[in-house]
C-alpha positions in Angstrom: -39.0 31.6 -14.0 -41.0 34.8 -14.1 -39.5 38.0 -15.7 -39.5 39.8 -12.3 -37.5 36.9 -10.7 -35.1 36.9 -13.6 -34.5 40.6 -13.2 -34.2 40.4 -9.4 -31.6 37.6 -9.8 -29.7 39.6 -12.4 -29.6 42.6 -10.2 -28.3 40.5 -7.3 -25.6 38.9 -9.4 -24.5 42.1 -10.9 -24.3 43.8 -7.5 -22.2 40.9 -6.2 -19.8 41.4 -9.1 -19.5 45.1 -8.2 -18.9 44.3 -4.5 -16.2 41.7 -5.5 -14.3 44.4 -7.5 -14.8 46.9 -4.6 -13.3 44.3 -2.2 -10.3 43.5 -4.5 -9.5 47.1 -5.1 -9.7 48.0 -1.4 -7.2 45.3 -0.6 -4.7 46.7 -3.1 -1.7 48.5 -1.7 -1.4 52.2 -2.0 1.2 54.5 -0.5 -0.9 54.8 2.7 -1.3 52.2 5.5 -4.7 50.5 5.3 -5.9 47.5 7.3 -7.9 46.2 4.4 -4.6 45.5 2.5 -4.0 42.7 5.0 -7.4 41.1 4.6 -6.1 38.3 2.3 -3.3 37.3 4.7 -3.8 34.0 6.6 -1.7 32.9 9.6 -1.0 29.3 10.5 -2.8 29.2 13.9 -2.1 25.8 15.4 -2.5 24.2 11.9 -5.5 26.2 10.8 -5.1 29.0 8.3 -6.8 32.0 10.1 -7.3 35.6 8.9 -4.7 37.9 10.4 -7.4 40.1 12.0 -8.6 37.1 14.1 -5.3 36.4 15.7 -4.4 39.9 16.9 -5.2 43.6 17.2 -4.4 45.6 14.0 -3.9 49.3 14.0 -2.5 52.2 11.9 -0.8 54.6 14.3 0.2 56.8 11.4 -0.3 56.8 7.6 2.9 54.9 6.9 2.8 52.2 9.6 0.6 49.2 10.5 0.9 47.5 13.9 -0.1 43.9 14.7 -0.3 42.9 18.3 -1.1 39.2 18.5 -3.2 37.9 21.4 -0.9 34.9 21.6 2.7 35.9 21.8 3.8 32.5 20.3 2.3 33.6 17.0 4.7 36.4 16.3 6.9 34.3 14.0 3.9 32.8 12.1 2.4 36.3 11.6 5.7 37.7 10.4 6.2 34.8 8.0 2.7 35.1 6.6 3.2 38.9 5.9 6.5 38.3 4.3 5.2 35.5 2.1 2.2 37.6 0.8 2.5 39.4 -2.5 2.4 42.9 -0.9 6.2 43.4 -0.8 6.1 44.4 2.9 8.9 43.9 5.4 7.5 43.4 8.9 9.6 44.1 11.9 9.2 42.0 15.0 10.3 43.4 18.4 9.1 40.4 20.5 5.7 42.0 21.4 4.4 43.8 18.4 5.0 43.5 14.7 5.4 46.8 12.9 4.9 46.9 9.1 6.2 50.1 7.6 4.5 51.0 4.3 7.1 52.3 1.9 6.4 54.9 -0.6 5.6 53.4 -4.0 7.9 54.0 -7.0 6.4 55.4 -10.2 6.9 52.0 -11.9 5.2 50.2 -9.0 2.3 52.7 -9.1 1.8 52.1 -12.8 1.8 48.3 -12.2 -0.8 48.7 -9.5 -3.0 50.8 -11.7 -2.7 48.2 -14.5 -3.7 45.5 -12.0 -6.6 47.6 -10.8 -7.8 47.9 -14.4 -7.6 44.1 -14.8 -9.8 43.6 -11.7 -12.3 46.2 -13.0 -12.5 44.6 -16.4 -13.1 41.2 -14.8 -16.0 42.7 -12.9 -17.4 44.3 -16.1 -17.1 41.0 -18.0 -19.0 39.3 -15.1 -21.7 41.9 -15.4 -22.0 41.4 -19.1 -22.2 37.7 -18.7 -25.1 38.1 -16.3 -26.8 40.3 -19.0 -26.2 37.7 -21.7 -27.6 34.9 -19.5 -30.8 36.9 -18.7 -31.2 37.9 -22.4 -30.8 34.3 -23.5 -33.4 33.2 -20.9 -35.8 35.9 -22.0 -35.5 34.7 -25.6 -36.3 31.1 -24.6 -39.4 32.4 -22.7 -40.4 34.3 -25.9 -39.9 31.2 -28.0 -42.1 29.1 -25.7 -44.7 31.9 -25.6 -44.4 32.4 -21.9 -43.8 36.2 -22.4 -45.0 38.6 -25.1 -42.5 40.4 -27.4 -43.2 43.7 -25.7 -42.5 42.2 -22.2 -39.3 40.6 -23.6 -38.1 44.0 -25.1 -39.0 45.9 -21.9 -37.2 43.4 -19.7 -34.1 43.4 -22.0 -34.1 47.3 -21.8 -34.3 47.1 -18.0 -31.5 44.6 -17.9 -29.4 46.8 -20.2 -30.1 49.8 -17.9 -28.9 47.8 -14.9 -25.8 46.7 -16.8 -24.9 50.2 -17.7 -25.5 51.4 -14.1 -23.4 48.6 -12.5 -20.6 49.1 -15.0 -20.5 52.8 -14.3 -20.3 51.9 -10.6 -17.2 49.8 -11.3 -15.7 52.7 -13.4 -16.2 55.1 -10.5 -14.6 52.7 -8.0 -11.7 52.2 -10.4 -11.3 56.0 -10.9 -11.2 56.6 -7.2 -8.6 53.8 -6.7 -6.5 55.0 -9.6 -6.4 58.5 -8.0 -5.5 57.0 -4.6 -2.6 54.9 -6.1 -1.1 57.7 -8.2 -1.2 60.3 -5.4 2.3 60.8 -4.1 
């Protein structure tokens, strides 16, 4: 594998790790209603686990409420059950046509727990990025041993990979900082 291909692959894998962290943090609950927090919820749609946004219309009429209007009225119970069994601590209210999900204010203790969880997700992303760096560096060392690249090319490639690593980790730190501010805002 050529050095350029290695670096391009590393860049792609690091970017994927950052996007995974971004997605996980976007789905975390804050004190405001956000449709992304329901992304992980699957509804039993005639025996098939289906994402909530594929069985009904989701909306946020105000910052503390999410509404779910199913396309099939028979799914109201299944949707309500799926939301209750999620780990979001939400209490959906079913009026026979629409499910309303009030988003309660977070307690200080719950906010701190969410921040701690956000830090955990961010650290997992940083570790994944460092693992990519380690894999590429190991591969570069093997290429140097077999004389497929020169020492200068290896050092230059390693420096480039380190620069990418620093950039992607900083990206994760920025995402985390933004989410932390969002969670702690009252």
